[in-house]
Each structure stands twice: as structure tokens, then as C-alpha cells.
C-alpha positions in Angstrom: 127.9 -56.9 -84.7 124.9 -56.5 -82.8 125.1 -54.7 -78.8 123.5 -56.7 -76.1 122.4 -55.3 -73.0 121.1 -55.9 -70.1 119.1 -53.5 -67.7 118.5 -54.8 -63.9 115.6 -53.0 -62.4 113.5 -55.7 -60.9 110.7 -52.7 -60.3 110.4 -52.3 -64.0 108.4 -55.1 -64.4 104.5 -53.3 -64.4 106.2 -50.5 -66.7 107.4 -53.3 -69.7 104.5 -55.4 -69.7 102.0 -55.0 -72.8 99.8 -57.1 -71.3 98.9 -55.0 -68.6 98.6 -50.7 -68.5 101.2 -49.3 -66.7 100.3 -47.6 -63.1 101.5 -43.9 -61.4 103.0 -46.5 -58.8 106.1 -47.0 -61.3 108.6 -44.6 -60.5 110.9 -42.2 -62.4 113.6 -44.5 -62.4 111.4 -47.0 -64.0 110.5 -44.3 -66.3 114.0 -43.0 -67.2 115.5 -47.0 -68.1 112.3 -47.4 -70.4 112.9 -44.4 -72.4 117.0 -45.3 -72.3 116.0 -49.0 -73.2 114.0 -48.0 -76.4 116.2 -45.2 -77.3 119.2 -48.4 -77.3 116.6 -50.5 -79.5 116.1 -47.8 -81.8 120.2 -47.8 -82.4 119.5 -51.0 -83.4 120.9 -52.7 -79.9 119.2 -55.8 -78.0 118.3 -54.9 -74.9 116.9 -57.6 -71.7 115.8 -56.9 -68.3 115.9 -58.6 -65.3 113.1 -58.2 -63.4 110.6 -59.8 -60.9 109.1 -62.7 -61.6 105.2 -61.5 -62.6 104.9 -63.7 -66.6 105.9 -60.2 -68.3 105.3 -60.6 -72.0 106.9 -57.9 -74.0 108.4 -58.5 -77.7 111.0 -55.9 -78.3 113.2 -57.0 -74.9 114.6 -60.6 -73.6 113.0 -60.5 -70.0 114.7 -62.7 -67.5 112.5 -63.0 -64.3 113.9 -64.0 -60.8 111.6 -64.1 -57.9 107.6 -62.9 -57.4 107.5 -59.3 -56.5 105.4 -60.7 -53.3 107.5 -63.1 -51.4 108.5 -64.4 -47.7 111.8 -65.9 -49.6 115.0 -64.8 -47.5 117.9 -62.3 -48.1 119.8 -64.9 -49.1 118.3 -67.1 -51.4 116.8 -63.2 -53.2 120.6 -62.4 -53.7 121.3 -66.5 -55.1 118.7 -66.2 -57.1 120.0 -62.4 -58.7 123.3 -63.8 -59.0 121.9 -67.0 -60.8 120.0 -65.0 -63.3 123.2 -62.5 -63.8 125.4 -65.2 -63.9 123.3 -67.3 -66.9 122.7 -64.2 -68.8 125.6 -63.9 -71.8 125.4 -60.3 -72.2 128.6 -58.9 -70.2 127.4 -55.0 -70.1 124.8 -53.9 -67.3 122.7 -50.6 -66.6 121.4 -50.4 -63.6 119.9 -47.3 -61.2 118.3 -48.2 -57.9 117.3 -51.6 -55.8 118.9 -54.4 -54.4 122.3 -52.4 -53.5 125.3 -54.7 -53.7 123.8 -56.4 -56.3 126.1 -55.4 -59.4 129.0 -55.2 -57.4 129.4 -59.0 -56.6 128.1 -58.7 -60.6 131.2 -57.0 -61.6 133.5 -59.2 -58.9 132.3 -62.8 -59.6 131.5 -62.6 -63.1 132.9 -59.1 -64.4 129.4 -57.5 -65.8 130.5 -53.9 -66.7 128.1 -51.3 -65.5 126.6 -47.7 -65.9 124.8 -46.5 -62.8 122.1 -43.9 -63.2 121.6 -42.2 -60.4 118.4 -41.9 -59.3 118.0 -39.4 -56.3 120.1 -36.7 -54.3 119.8 -39.4 -51.3 123.0 -41.2 -53.0 124.8 -38.0 -52.2 124.2 -38.7 -48.7 124.9 -42.1 -48.0 128.2 -41.8 -46.2 126.3 -40.1 -43.4 122.6 -40.5 -43.8 121.6 -41.9 -40.0 118.7 -43.8 -41.5 120.2 -46.1 -43.8 121.5 -49.3 -42.2 125.1 -49.3 -42.3 125.2 -52.1 -44.6 122.9 -50.7 -47.2 125.5 -47.8 -46.8 128.2 -49.9 -47.4 126.6 -51.8 -50.5 125.8 -48.5 -52.3 129.1 -47.7 -52.0 130.9 -50.3 -53.4 128.0 -50.8 -56.3 129.1 -46.7 -57.3 133.0 -47.0 -57.3 132.9 -50.5 -58.9 130.3 -48.7 -62.0 132.5 -48.5 -65.4 130.4 -44.6 -65.4 127.8 -42.6 -63.7 124.9 -40.8 -64.9 123.7 -38.0 -63.3 120.8 -36.4 -63.3 121.0 -33.2 -62.3 124.3 -30.5 -61.3 124.3 -31.2 -58.1 125.0 -35.2 -58.2 127.4 -34.1 -61.1 129.5 -32.2 -59.0 129.4 -34.5 -55.9 131.0 -37.2 -58.3 133.2 -34.9 -60.7 134.8 -33.5 -57.3 135.5 -37.2 -55.9 137.0 -37.8 -60.0 134.9 -40.3 -61.3 134.1 -41.3 -64.4 130.4 -39.5 -64.6 128.3 -37.8 -67.4 125.3 -35.6 -66.9 122.2 -36.4 -69.0 118.9 -34.6 -68.0 116.2 -36.7 -68.0 114.3 -37.3 -71.0 110.8 -37.8 -71.8 108.5 -38.4 -74.9 107.4 -35.3 -76.5 104.5 -35.2 -78.8 104.2 -33.8 -82.2 101.0 -31.9 -81.0 100.2 -30.9 -77.4 97.3 -28.9 -77.3 96.2 -27.4 -74.0 94.1 -25.0 -72.9 95.7 -22.6 -70.3 92.6 -20.8 -70.1 90.9 -23.9 -68.9 93.3 -24.8 -66.5 93.0 -21.3 -64.7 89.8 -21.9 -64.3 89.5 -25.4 -62.7 91.5 -24.3 -59.4 92.9 -27.5 -59.3 96.1 -29.3 -58.1 97.4 -32.5 -58.6 99.5 -34.7 -56.6 101.5 -37.7 -58.1 103.3 -40.7 -56.4 103.7 -43.3 -54.3 102.6 -43.0 -50.8 105.9 -43.1 -49.0 107.4 -41.4 -46.3 109.8 -39.4 -48.5 107.2 -38.1 -50.6 105.1 -36.7 -47.6 101.9 -36.6 -49.2 100.6 -36.4 -45.4 101.3 -32.7 -45.8 98.6 -32.2 -48.1 95.7 -32.7 -45.9 96.9 -29.0 -44.2 97.8 -27.3 -47.3 94.7 -28.0 -48.5 92.7 -26.7 -45.0 94.6 -23.2 -46.0 93.3 -23.2 -49.6 90.0 -23.8 -49.7 89.3 -22.4 -53.0 91.4 -25.2 -54.8 90.4 -28.7 -55.2 93.5 -31.1 -54.8 93.4 -34.3 -56.5 95.8 -37.0 -55.0 97.1 -40.0 -57.0 99.0 -42.9 -56.0 99.1 -46.1 -53.9 100.8 -47.4 -50.6 104.0 -49.2 -50.4 103.7 -52.6 -49.1 106.6 -51.7 -46.3 105.0 -48.5 -45.4 101.9 -49.3 -44.5 101.9 -47.6 -41.3 102.9 -44.8 -43.3 100.1 -44.9 -45.3 97.6 -45.3 -42.3 99.2 -41.7 -40.9 98.5 -40.5 -44.6 94.9 -41.6 -44.8 94.5 -39.9 -41.1 96.2 -36.6 -42.4 93.2 -36.2 -44.9 90.2 -37.5 -43.1 87.3 -34.9 -43.5 89.2 -32.2 -45.4 86.1 -31.7 -48.0 88.6 -30.7 -50.9 90.6 -32.9 -51.0 90.3 -36.6 -53.5 92.4 -39.6 -53.4 91.9 -41.2 -56.3 94.4 -44.1 -55.9 96.3 -46.0 -58.5 95.3 -44.3 -61.8 97.1 -45.9 -65.7 99.8 -43.4 -67.1 97.0 -42.0 -70.0 94.8 -41.1 -66.8 97.5 -39.9 -65.3 98.9 -37.4 -67.8 94.8 -36.4 -68.3 94.5 -35.2 -64.6 97.8 -32.9 -65.3 96.5 -31.5 -68.0 93.3 -30.6 -66.5 95.1 -29.4 -63.6 96.4 -25.5 -62.6 99.3 -26.7 -60.7 101.0 -30.0 -59.8 102.5 -29.6 -56.3 106.0 -31.5 -54.5 106.1 -32.1 -50.9 109.1 -34.6 -51.7 111.7 -34.7 -48.8 114.4 -35.2 -51.9 114.7 -36.5 -54.7 116.7 -36.4 -57.7 115.3 -34.9 -61.3 111.1 -36.0 -60.8 109.9 -37.2 -63.6 106.4 -35.8 -62.8 108.0 -32.4 -63.2 108.7 -32.8 -66.9 105.7 -34.3 -67.3 103.9 -31.6 -65.9 105.9 -29.1 -67.9 105.2 -30.3 -70.9 101.9 -29.9 -70.6 101.8 -26.4 -69.9 101.3 -27.1 -65.9 103.5 -24.8 -63.2 104.7 -26.9 -60.6 104.2 -26.0 -56.7 107.4 -27.4 -54.3 108.2 -27.5 -51.0 111.7 -28.8 -50.3 112.7 -29.5 -53.9 114.5 -27.5 -56.7 116.7 -29.4 -58.9 119.5 -26.9 -60.0 117.1 -24.1 -59.2 115.2 -24.8 -62.1 112.0 -24.0 -60.8 113.1 -20.5 -60.0 115.7 -19.4 -62.6 113.2 -20.3 -65.8 110.1 -18.8 -63.8 108.7 -22.5 -64.6 107.4 -23.1 -61.1 107.1 -21.9 -57.7 109.8 -23.1 -54.9 107.6 -22.0 -51.6 107.5 -23.2 -48.2 104.5 -24.2 -46.2 103.5 -21.0 -44.5 103.9 -19.2 -47.7 101.0 -21.4 -49.4 97.5 -19.5 -49.3 95.0 -18.1 -51.4 96.2 -15.0 -52.2 99.7 -16.0 -53.3 97.9 -18.4 -55.9 95.1 -16.5 -57.2 98.2 -13.6 -57.9 100.1 -16.1 -59.8 96.9 -17.3 -61.4 95.7 -14.1 -62.2 98.9 -12.2 -63.5 101.6 -14.7 -64.0 100.1 -18.1 -65.3 100.4 -17.8 -68.7 103.9 -16.8 -68.8 104.7 -19.7 -66.1 102.7 -22.2 -68.6 104.2 -21.3 -71.8 107.6 -20.7 -70.3 107.4 -24.9 -68.9 106.3 -26.3 -72.1 109.2 -24.5 -73.6 111.5 -25.6 -71.4 111.1 -29.1 -71.4 110.8 -29.3 -75.5 114.1 -27.3 -75.7 116.0 -29.4 -72.8 114.5 -32.8 -72.6 114.7 -34.9 -75.5 115.0 -38.8 -75.9 118.2 -37.6 -77.4 120.2 -36.6 -74.3 120.8 -40.0 -74.3 123.2 -39.9 -77.3 126.3 -39.3 -75.1 125.6 -42.3 -73.1 125.3 -44.4 -76.3 128.7 -42.9 -77.7 130.3 -44.6 -74.4 128.2 -48.0 -74.8 129.7 -48.1 -78.3 133.2 -47.2 -77.0 132.9 -50.1 -74.7 132.0 -52.7 -77.5 134.4 -51.6 -79.8 137.5 -52.6 -77.7 
């Protein structure tokens, strides 16, 4: 019997649309779900997606569209539309990661849908005392987490948090598609003296910090890739002001995934300025392409320092002498270790344990 599974991810409309090229504003959560969806297909499962309404074309998945990305619909109507789509969906097993808090809890309560909760950020660990989050959202996230059949953590910190609360949980390291050949010139990467930043222009990502960093590192060219987010337009303007007049910064906006990878391949370092993350997909893309990380605030499971595949340092420590010493003395070993680490630890086969759990559900 074929296992029929639905992935609830409104923002995945872009990455699964075969008629359009995916862009860098696609988040790590959507990439992770896409890897999982394709893995499940390879195991003979049938996969559906519930997404925004955007005339999505995809021959591999069944697409259930809801309402347009840009809209002025009321919150109640959105919830009604989502629940109507879920009720009409014959699949009883769901996979969920982020967005529309409370929708999975209601689906379990009203329609007896079971679901896997994929943790996408360390923010989830602090939802109960996160003062930046409104009370209703905190409650809805709490319900989504607690009514899930199983939780999937990205890192040890997340795993231990839920394990201590006696939750049913798996630790599955984020995967990345690994090509047979990945020939990168480390010599050219060092010569380029280039630092790339990739992500959406959002407050939590803190790209406004790049301007001051670039001023201190005049020898290095900075490439910023990413687009603005509709509900953070004020922050986008703050970011634009922060990089105005900085000569060694190029803000090139949104690029498709292939272009992003090319920029990473030709860069010396990838810079991360995020306040918090779960396990950034950009880390995996950089490491696989022999590109060490410079991270100001994020060091999941101490991987950067323990494996010597990146540098966890605050803004005050970043200067030209520091980076030049790395490039001249340590870069080759860090670049090679980065690639080796990903090949060893982040295979698509990491999903096998979750697949075993899904099989058990359908055999009950």
C-alpha cells in the first residue's frame, strides 16, 4: 500500500514550482522540506503540498493551493480557507515545520490528522518567555508542538530541550544534495578576498551589521544576496541606509539557487550575522563548496569551533589582520575540513529514521 503524506508549507510554493526558478528568499525550512519530500518520493510515497495560491506547476507532487501570497484577507478567513483545504485532503498524515501557528493543532483536534513537527529555529525553545512574541502566538506554537506525533530536531540543543520534557523526538541533521563532482579551486577562493552573505533582509538576520564590518575590512569585497520581506519594510530601509556609501559592498538582491551557489563557490568566507538560527542551510551549502563560515552569534552544537570549519567571533574581533592570518595560515585546512564534514554528516539518507517512523504509522 502506498503511503500518502501531505506537507503543510505555504511558503514552499516557489521552491516546488517547476515553471519558475527558485530564489534565495526561499528559507532553509522550505529547502529542508523539499529534500524530505523528494526522499519520500524515492521511497515510493505519494506526497502532496498545501501552499499559497500561485498557479504552481509540479508533476511530482499533488498541489493543494489556498489563498494568494499577497492579500488583504482577514485572519479568520485565512484560517477557514486552510482548514477547509485540510479537511478536503484525504491524507491523514502531515509534515509541518513553520508558519500559520495553531493550524496543525486544529487539524489534529477537528480532523484527527497526525503530524510530524520539524523544528526550524532555536526560537522555538524560548517561545514561553519570548517577550517579542505575542501571547496568542506563544499559545498556538505550544499547542502545535504538544499535539504533534513526533518532533524532529536539527541540533543537539533542540533535541535535549524536548527530550528533557519527555517528548517523542528524533535528532536528524539537515541534509544537502551532494554532487558526485565538486571541483573548487581553494587557491582562487583565497585570492578573491570575498565575503558573501545570503538570506532574507529581516531583523532576525541582522544584515544591518554588515556595513560596519565591511568598513573595517576594506581589503575584502562583500556580496549581499537576498530580498526584502513584505512585513518588515521599515527594517529593509534601515538596512539600505546602513550600507549606503560603503564602497566594498555590493547588494545584488535576489538570485536563483544556482547563482547563489556560484557566488559561494567564488567567495573566501560566508558571513552569518543572525541573532538566532536552528541549523542554517547556507552553512551546509558553504561547507560543501569549501567555504568556511564567519558567524557572529550562531554556532550550532559548537560545530564551527570543534570541527575547525568556521570562526565564531564577535564583531570587535573581526579585522583585516585576523582574516589575513587565517587565509595565509589556516584556510586550506578549514576549507577541506568543511567539505569533508558535510559529506560525512549531512547525507539525504539522514531521513531514513524518520521514514521508518512513518512506515510504522501506516502499518498500525
